[in-house]
Backbone as JSON, one array per atom type, in Angstrom:
{
  "sequence": "MRVVLLLAAAAALAACGEKPQTASGVKSDAALYSGTGTAMPFSAAGWKAGDRTSWEQQLRTRAQMGQNDYTKVN",
  "N": [[65.05, 28.57, 54.21], [67.2, 26.84, 54.48], [65.99, 24.68, 55.69], [64.36, 23.72, 53.67], [66.29, 22.92, 51.81], [67.56, 20.91, 53.3], [65.44, 19.09, 53.58], [65.05, 18.44, 50.89], [67.51, 17.23, 50.32], [67.37, 15.04, 52.05], [65.21, 13.68, 50.96], [66.27, 13.02, 48.47], [68.34, 11.3, 49.19], [66.91, 9.25, 50.31], [66.03, 7.6, 48.29], [68.25, 6.12, 47.7], [68.38, 4.05, 49.47], [66.84, 1.87, 48.72], [65.96, -1.54, 48.64], [67.17, -4.39, 46.75], [64.95, -5.99, 44.45], [63.79, -9.19, 44.26], [62.36, -12.12, 42.8], [61.94, -14.43, 44.4], [63.13, -13.79, 46.74], [65.47, -14.96, 47.39], [68.7, -14.96, 46.26], [70.46, -16.66, 43.87], [73.31, -18.12, 42.42], [73.6, -20.54, 41.35], [73.8, -23.3, 39.04], [71.16, -23.94, 36.68], [70.35, -26.59, 36.34], [70.87, -27.73, 38.77], [68.75, -27.68, 40.48], [66.26, -26.92, 43.06], [66.65, -27.84, 45.57], [64.6, -28.76, 47.09], [61.89, -31.08, 47.08], [59.88, -31.02, 44.27], [56.55, -31.08, 43.24], [55.81, -30.69, 40.63], [57.92, -31.19, 38.94], [59.59, -32.66, 36.12], [59.18, -36.08, 35.24], [61.8, -38.38, 35.51], [63.83, -36.57, 35.53], [66.71, -35.75, 37.32], [67.81, -33.94, 40.04], [70.67, -31.94, 39.78], [71.9, -33.41, 37.79], [73.23, -32.82, 34.83], [73.02, -33.87, 32.22], [70.53, -35.23, 32.22], [68.9, -33.04, 32.62], [69.32, -31.55, 30.26], [68.31, -33.4, 28.43], [65.6, -33.51, 29.2], [64.86, -30.89, 28.54], [65.21, -30.97, 25.74], [63.28, -32.92, 25.09], [60.92, -31.66, 25.96], [60.91, -29.42, 24.28], [60.68, -30.64, 21.79], [58.39, -32.33, 21.92], [56.39, -30.93, 23.35], [56.34, -28.27, 22.48], [56.58, -28.14, 19.78], [54.79, -27.66, 16.98], [54.57, -29.28, 14.75], [54.83, -31.9, 15.54], [52.63, -32.41, 17.07], [49.54, -34.06, 17.57], [46.39, -33.68, 16.31]],
  "CA": [[65.7, 28.06, 53.02], [68.02, 25.68, 54.88], [65.1, 23.56, 55.98], [63.94, 23.2, 52.37], [67.44, 22.21, 51.25], [67.75, 19.68, 54.08], [64.37, 18.16, 53.21], [65.32, 17.97, 49.53], [68.64, 16.31, 50.4], [66.89, 13.82, 52.69], [64.37, 12.98, 49.99], [67.15, 12.48, 47.43], [69.09, 10.18, 49.75], [65.99, 8.17, 50.66], [65.96, 6.69, 47.14], [69.45, 5.29, 47.68], [68.24, 2.96, 50.41], [65.92, 0.84, 48.27], [66.53, -2.89, 48.6], [66.94, -5.06, 45.46], [63.73, -6.79, 44.41], [63.93, -10.48, 43.58], [61.08, -12.84, 42.78], [61.79, -15.38, 45.5], [63.79, -13.3, 47.94], [66.75, -15.64, 47.51], [69.49, -14.79, 45.05], [71.32, -17.83, 43.73], [74.1, -18.19, 41.2], [73.79, -21.96, 41.04], [73.35, -23.72, 37.72], [69.74, -24.27, 36.66], [70.12, -28.03, 36.46], [71.12, -28.2, 40.13], [67.47, -27.78, 41.17], [66.0, -26.0, 44.16], [67.01, -28.45, 46.84], [63.39, -29.32, 47.7], [61.11, -31.91, 46.14], [58.82, -30.27, 43.63], [55.56, -32.0, 42.66], [55.62, -30.42, 39.21], [59.13, -31.45, 38.15], [59.39, -33.7, 35.11], [59.58, -37.44, 35.6], [63.05, -38.77, 34.87], [64.87, -35.57, 35.77], [67.34, -35.85, 38.62], [68.45, -32.67, 40.38], [72.13, -31.97, 39.76], [72.37, -34.17, 36.64], [73.14, -31.93, 33.68], [72.57, -34.57, 31.01], [69.1, -35.46, 32.3], [68.3, -31.72, 32.46], [69.33, -31.23, 28.84], [67.39, -34.33, 27.77], [64.24, -33.05, 29.48], [64.63, -29.69, 27.73], [65.02, -31.4, 24.35], [62.0, -33.61, 24.99], [59.86, -30.67, 26.07], [60.91, -28.6, 23.07], [60.25, -31.44, 20.64], [57.05, -32.89, 22.08], [55.39, -30.01, 23.89], [56.32, -26.95, 21.88], [56.75, -28.25, 18.34], [53.47, -27.89, 16.43], [54.61, -30.3, 13.71], [54.74, -33.24, 16.13], [51.37, -32.54, 17.81], [48.46, -34.76, 16.87], [45.12, -32.99, 16.62]],
  "C": [[66.53, 26.8, 53.34], [67.16, 24.44, 55.12], [64.66, 22.91, 54.67], [65.07, 22.41, 51.73], [67.7, 20.9, 51.99], [66.68, 18.64, 53.75], [64.58, 17.6, 51.81], [66.48, 16.98, 49.52], [68.22, 14.99, 51.04], [66.03, 13.0, 51.73], [65.22, 12.35, 48.9], [67.91, 11.27, 47.95], [68.18, 9.01, 50.12], [65.88, 7.16, 49.52], [67.16, 5.76, 47.08], [69.32, 4.06, 48.58], [67.32, 1.85, 49.96], [66.62, -0.51, 48.15], [66.28, -3.51, 47.22], [65.71, -5.96, 45.54], [63.99, -8.06, 43.61], [62.61, -11.22, 43.71], [60.9, -13.72, 44.0], [62.4, -14.88, 46.8], [65.15, -13.92, 48.15], [67.49, -15.49, 46.19], [70.49, -15.95, 44.98], [72.04, -17.78, 42.39], [74.38, -19.63, 40.8], [73.28, -22.26, 39.63], [71.89, -24.16, 37.77], [69.48, -25.75, 36.87], [70.35, -28.56, 37.86], [69.83, -28.3, 40.94], [67.36, -26.82, 42.33], [66.42, -26.56, 45.51], [65.8, -29.02, 47.58], [62.65, -30.13, 46.64], [59.97, -31.09, 45.59], [57.83, -31.23, 42.98], [55.39, -31.82, 41.16], [56.86, -30.62, 38.37], [58.9, -32.66, 37.24], [59.9, -35.04, 35.61], [60.85, -37.8, 34.84], [64.17, -37.76, 35.08], [65.38, -35.71, 37.19], [68.08, -34.54, 38.9], [69.96, -32.83, 40.43], [72.71, -32.71, 38.57], [72.15, -33.35, 35.38], [72.62, -32.63, 32.43], [71.07, -34.86, 31.05], [68.33, -34.14, 32.15], [68.2, -31.36, 30.97], [68.38, -32.14, 28.06], [65.94, -33.91, 27.99], [63.91, -31.8, 28.68], [64.4, -30.04, 26.27], [63.66, -32.06, 24.15], [60.85, -32.61, 25.04], [59.77, -29.81, 24.81], [60.37, -29.38, 21.88], [58.79, -31.87, 20.77], [56.01, -31.85, 22.5], [55.29, -28.69, 23.16], [56.48, -26.98, 20.37], [55.38, -28.6, 17.73], [53.45, -28.97, 15.35], [54.47, -31.71, 14.29], [53.43, -33.45, 16.89], [50.34, -33.24, 16.93], [47.16, -34.1, 17.28], [43.98, -33.95, 16.64]]
}
């Protein structure tokens, strides 16, 4: 009976050791407009890492030109 209780306690405690799962493995609390710190080939032209106003302008442009169906030309 003790062996069963010890195995049950070990199994219950094994779940407590799970590591947090993150997409990139790096947890960062930096602002989004600060960038990743590396040059990305897919970043928008005109956006400068760390510049909040250029970040907001790029978001506005993308929302207006790329995601607004009223401005698209078919």
